C-alpha positions as CSV (number, residue, x, y, z in Angstrom):
1,X,17.7,6.3,22.0
2,X,14.0,5.2,22.1
3,X,13.3,6.8,25.8
4,X,14.3,10.0,24.0
5,X,12.1,9.4,21.3
6,X,9.2,8.6,23.4
7,X,9.5,11.6,25.5
8,X,9.8,13.7,22.0
9,X,6.3,12.2,21.3
10,X,4.6,12.8,24.4
11,X,5.9,16.7,24.3
12,X,4.7,17.1,21.3
13,X,1.2,15.2,22.2
14,X,0.0,18.3,24.5
15,X,0.3,20.8,21.7
16,X,-1.2,18.9,19.1
17,X,-4.8,19.6,20.1
18,X,-4.1,23.3,19.8
19,X,-1.5,23.6,17.4
20,X,-3.4,24.1,14.0
21,X,-2.1,21.3,10.7
22,X,0.2,23.4,8.3
23,X,-2.0,23.6,5.0
24,X,-1.2,22.1,2.0
25,X,0.4,24.3,-0.5
26,X,-1.6,26.1,-3.0
27,X,-1.2,24.7,-6.6
28,X,-0.9,27.3,-10.0
29,X,-3.8,27.1,-11.6
30,X,-4.2,25.0,-14.7
31,X,-6.0,25.5,-17.9
32,X,-7.7,22.1,-17.6
33,X,-11.0,21.2,-15.8
34,X,-9.2,18.6,-13.8
35,X,-7.5,22.1,-12.0
36,X,-10.6,23.0,-10.6
37,X,-10.2,20.8,-7.4
38,X,-12.9,20.5,-4.7
39,X,-12.2,21.7,-1.0
40,X,-9.6,19.6,0.8
41,X,-8.0,18.1,-2.3
42,X,-4.3,18.7,-2.7
43,X,-4.3,16.9,-6.8
44,X,-1.6,18.2,-8.7
45,X,-1.5,16.9,-12.4
46,X,2.1,16.6,-12.2
47,X,2.0,13.7,-10.0
48,X,1.8,11.6,-13.0
49,X,4.7,10.9,-15.1
50,X,4.2,9.4,-18.8
51,X,0.8,9.4,-19.3
52,X,-0.5,7.4,-22.0
53,X,-1.5,8.9,-24.9
54,X,-5.2,10.0,-25.6
55,X,-4.9,9.3,-29.0
56,X,-4.5,5.2,-27.8
57,X,-7.3,5.7,-26.3
58,X,-10.8,6.7,-28.2
59,X,-11.6,3.3,-29.1
60,X,-12.0,2.5,-25.3
61,X,-15.3,4.5,-25.4
62,X,-17.1,1.2,-27.6
63,X,-16.8,-0.9,-24.5
64,X,-19.2,1.1,-22.3
65,X,-21.5,-1.4,-21.1
66,X,-19.8,-4.4,-21.8
67,X,-18.7,-7.3,-19.6
68,X,-15.5,-6.6,-18.1
69,X,-13.9,-9.8,-19.4
70,X,-14.3,-8.5,-22.9
71,X,-12.0,-5.9,-22.6
72,X,-9.3,-7.9,-20.6
73,X,-9.6,-10.2,-23.7
74,X,-8.5,-7.3,-25.8
75,X,-4.8,-7.3,-27.1
76,X,-4.5,-3.2,-27.5
77,X,-6.0,-2.9,-24.1
78,X,-3.1,-5.7,-22.8
79,X,-0.7,-3.4,-24.1
80,X,-2.2,-0.3,-22.4
81,X,-2.2,-2.1,-19.0
82,X,1.8,-2.4,-19.5
83,X,2.4,1.4,-19.7
84,X,0.6,1.9,-16.2
85,X,0.1,-1.3,-14.3
86,X,3.5,-2.2,-12.2
87,X,5.3,-5.4,-13.2
88,X,6.4,-5.9,-10.2
89,X,6.2,-9.7,-7.7
90,X,3.0,-9.6,-6.1
91,X,1.9,-11.8,-3.2
92,X,-1.9,-13.0,-3.7
93,X,-1.6,-16.1,-1.7
94,X,1.5,-16.7,-3.7
95,X,4.2,-14.7,-5.3
96,X,3.0,-13.7,-8.6
97,X,3.1,-10.7,-10.9
98,X,0.6,-7.9,-9.9
99,X,-0.9,-8.4,-13.7
100,X,-1.2,-12.2,-13.0
101,X,-3.0,-11.4,-9.8
102,X,-5.5,-8.6,-11.6
103,X,-6.2,-11.4,-14.4
104,X,-7.5,-13.9,-11.8
105,X,-10.2,-10.9,-10.1
106,X,-10.8,-10.0,-14.0
107,X,-11.3,-13.8,-15.2
108,X,-14.8,-13.9,-16.5
109,X,-16.3,-10.8,-15.1
110,X,-19.6,-9.4,-16.1
111,X,-19.6,-6.4,-14.6
112,X,-20.1,-3.7,-17.1
113,X,-17.4,-1.5,-18.2
114,X,-18.3,2.1,-17.0
115,X,-17.6,5.2,-19.1
116,X,-18.3,7.9,-17.1
117,X,-19.1,11.6,-19.0
118,X,-17.3,10.1,-21.8
119,X,-14.3,10.0,-20.1
120,X,-13.4,8.5,-17.1
121,X,-12.8,4.4,-17.9
122,X,-13.8,1.6,-14.8
123,X,-13.9,-1.8,-15.3
124,X,-13.9,-4.1,-12.1
125,X,-13.7,-7.8,-11.5
126,X,-14.3,-9.6,-8.3
127,X,-13.7,-13.3,-9.5
128,X,-10.3,-13.6,-7.1
129,X,-10.7,-17.5,-6.5
130,X,-9.9,-16.9,-2.7
131,X,-8.9,-14.2,0.1
132,X,-11.6,-12.4,-1.3
133,X,-10.0,-10.9,-4.3
134,X,-11.4,-8.3,-6.4
135,X,-10.0,-5.5,-8.2
136,X,-10.4,-2.6,-10.9
137,X,-8.7,-0.5,-13.5
138,X,-9.5,3.5,-14.2
139,X,-8.0,5.4,-17.1
140,X,-8.7,9.2,-17.7
141,X,-9.2,9.2,-21.3
142,X,-8.7,12.8,-21.9
143,X,-5.4,13.3,-19.5
144,X,-3.8,9.6,-20.2
145,X,-3.7,8.9,-16.2
146,X,-4.1,5.2,-15.4
147,X,-4.8,3.9,-11.9
148,X,-6.1,0.8,-10.2
149,X,-6.6,-1.1,-6.8
150,X,-6.6,-4.8,-5.9
151,X,-8.1,-5.8,-2.4
152,X,-7.8,-9.2,-0.7
153,X,-7.4,-10.5,2.8
154,X,-4.4,-12.0,3.7
155,X,-3.7,-15.0,5.6
156,X,0.0,-14.9,6.3
157,X,0.6,-12.4,9.2
158,X,0.6,-9.5,7.2
159,X,-1.9,-6.4,8.1
160,X,-5.2,-7.7,6.9
161,X,-7.5,-7.1,4.7
162,X,-5.6,-4.8,2.8
163,X,-6.2,-2.8,-0.6
164,X,-3.2,-1.8,-2.8
165,X,-3.9,1.2,-5.4
166,X,-1.4,1.3,-7.9
167,X,0.5,3.3,-10.9
168,X,3.3,3.1,-12.9
169,X,2.8,7.0,-13.5
170,X,3.4,7.7,-9.8
171,X,7.0,7.4,-8.6
172,X,6.5,9.3,-4.9
173,X,8.0,8.3,-1.7
174,X,4.9,9.3,0.4
175,X,1.4,9.6,-0.8
176,X,-2.6,10.4,0.9
177,X,-5.9,9.9,-0.8
178,X,-6.4,13.8,-1.3
179,X,-3.2,13.8,-3.8
180,X,-5.1,11.7,-6.4
181,X,-7.6,12.9,-9.1
182,X,-10.9,13.9,-7.7
183,X,-12.4,12.0,-10.5
184,X,-10.5,9.0,-9.2
185,X,-11.4,9.1,-6.2
186,X,-14.7,9.6,-6.7
187,X,-14.9,6.4,-8.7
188,X,-13.1,4.8,-6.4
189,X,-15.5,5.6,-3.5
190,X,-18.2,4.3,-5.4
191,X,-16.3,0.9,-6.2
192,X,-15.3,0.7,-3.0
193,X,-18.9,0.1,-1.7
194,X,-20.2,-1.9,-4.8
195,X,-16.9,-3.9,-3.9
196,X,-18.0,-4.2,-0.4
197,X,-14.7,-2.6,0.6
198,X,-14.8,-0.1,3.6
199,X,-13.9,3.2,3.7
200,X,-11.4,2.4,6.5
201,X,-8.6,-0.4,5.5
202,X,-5.2,-1.1,5.5
203,X,-4.1,1.0,2.0
204,X,-1.1,0.7,-0.1
205,X,0.4,2.3,-3.1
206,X,2.4,0.5,-5.2
207,X,4.7,2.9,-7.4
208,X,6.2,3.3,-10.5
209,X,9.8,2.6,-9.0
210,X,8.2,-1.0,-7.6
211,X,7.8,0.4,-4.2
212,X,4.9,-0.6,-1.6
213,X,4.5,2.9,0.3
214,X,1.2,3.7,2.7
215,X,-1.5,5.5,1.0
216,X,-2.7,7.8,4.2
217,X,-6.2,8.3,5.4
218,X,-6.2,11.8,5.0
219,X,-9.8,12.1,5.0
220,X,-12.2,13.4,8.0
221,X,-14.9,11.3,8.5
222,X,-16.9,14.2,10.9
223,X,-16.7,16.8,8.0
224,X,-17.9,16.4,4.1
225,X,-17.0,18.7,1.3
226,X,-20.7,20.1,1.6
227,X,-19.3,21.9,4.9
228,X,-21.9,19.9,7.1
229,X,-20.2,18.1,10.0
230,X,-21.6,14.4,10.9
231,X,-23.7,13.7,14.2
232,X,-21.9,14.1,17.7
233,X,-22.5,10.2,17.9
234,X,-19.0,9.2,17.9
235,X,-18.9,6.9,15.2
236,X,-17.3,9.2,13.0
237,X,-14.3,10.2,15.7
238,X,-14.3,5.7,15.8
239,X,-13.4,6.0,11.9
240,X,-10.9,8.6,12.0
241,X,-9.3,6.9,15.3
242,X,-9.8,3.4,13.4
243,X,-8.1,5.1,10.4
244,X,-4.8,6.0,12.1
245,X,-4.5,3.1,13.8
246,X,-4.5,1.0,10.8
247,X,-2.2,3.7,9.0
248,X,0.4,3.8,11.8
249,X,0.4,-0.4,11.7
250,X,1.1,-0.2,8.0
251,X,3.6,2.4,8.1
252,X,5.5,0.8,10.6
253,X,5.1,-2.8,8.4
254,X,6.3,-1.1,5.3
255,X,9.5,0.2,7.2
256,X,10.4,-3.2,8.5
257,X,10.2,-5.0,4.9
258,X,11.7,-1.8,3.3
259,X,8.3,-1.0,1.2
260,X,8.9,-4.7,-0.5
261,X,5.9,-5.5,-2.7
262,X,5.8,-9.1,-2.0
263,X,6.5,-8.8,1.8
264,X,4.4,-11.2,4.1
265,X,4.7,-11.8,7.7
266,X,5.9,-9.1,10.5
267,X,6.0,-8.1,13.9
268,X,5.6,-4.6,15.9
269,X,9.1,-3.1,16.4
270,X,10.4,-2.4,19.5
271,X,10.0,1.5,18.9
272,X,6.5,0.9,18.2
273,X,5.6,-1.0,21.1
274,X,7.3,1.8,23.2
275,X,5.4,4.5,21.1
276,X,2.2,2.6,22.0
277,X,2.9,2.5,25.7
278,X,3.6,6.3,25.2
279,X,0.6,7.3,23.5
280,X,-1.7,5.1,26.2
281,X,-0.4,7.1,29.1
282,X,-0.3,10.3,27.6
283,X,-3.9,10.0,26.3
284,X,-5.2,8.6,29.5
285,X,-5.1,11.8,31.5
286,X,-6.9,14.3,29.3
287,X,-10.6,15.2,28.6
288,X,-10.6,14.3,24.9
289,X,-8.8,11.4,24.9
290,X,-10.1,9.7,21.4
291,X,-9.2,13.0,20.0
292,X,-5.4,12.6,21.6
293,X,-5.2,9.2,20.6
294,X,-6.1,10.4,16.6
295,X,-3.8,13.2,16.6
296,X,-1.2,11.7,18.0
297,X,-1.3,8.5,16.1
298,X,-1.0,10.9,13.3
299,X,2.1,12.7,14.4
300,X,3.4,9.0,14.7
301,X,2.7,8.0,10.9
302,X,4.2,11.2,9.6
303,X,7.1,10.7,11.8
304,X,7.6,7.5,9.9
305,X,7.2,7.8,6.5
306,X,8.3,11.5,6.5
307,X,5.1,13.3,4.7
308,X,4.5,16.3,5.9
309,X,1.5,16.7,8.0
310,X,-1.7,18.4,6.2
311,X,-5.1,19.3,7.6
312,X,-7.7,16.6,7.0
313,X,-9.9,16.6,4.1
314,X,-13.8,16.2,4.1
315,X,-15.0,13.1,2.7
316,X,-18.1,12.6,0.2
317,X,-21.8,11.9,1.5
């Protein structure tokens, strides 16, 4: 069975360089400004279920510029967090709840709270006492969409470092960054820069079903939203290759641990080892081995996750 699967992947590899990826289906126009999505975005508001009530969020405007620790002490905000932060068991050095891990990162945080455009709230903390723990919470005060993230560097054998985005409002089985709200992606990129989290890192998404799924790197680091193309110095291609490698490793890991939110050590599966050999042999004799490797690896990611392939979207620069 492994041989047949490997041969099938090898056959697909030769056609990937010429066969265009299908475009994501067009979304119906909505009457909100959020529907005016930028090129490459695959966001649909239907992704988020049971949003927060905007009437309960207006008071958050007063926290703009205040230190993050002030908001995390607010009893009303703690109640709001329960509506969009999954209450799953999370492994941050040891098993604990995800809210407890976040509280450790936010403890004493003096990072100013941002409310961009009087609408998008971002609160961040980098106080994790070990393993480089840092996190953030983000709320769209108009739509009630709430998301967050927690980054740390596991030392127990799982892929490391790792960034876990999350929202109890999302119940999907597969997800890519381009499917999240463009305004969130903008602020997420800014947070990643300030928190010293690189653009290419093992990424997961913890859903409202308390499942950890792959958050695929569906960015194209060789293109940008304004239509410009990165210089052909090999750097952007290496970023694309690194992102694909991290995704395929994370997808294999998640499949082995059955998407548990607190799983730890792992090892490469036999099918993954066989596939790596096929990839090396297939791309060893082509004119553009790096592009071949990227395409084959992305194909493998979609085989594991079941997420339909879409054309990678440009990154912000």
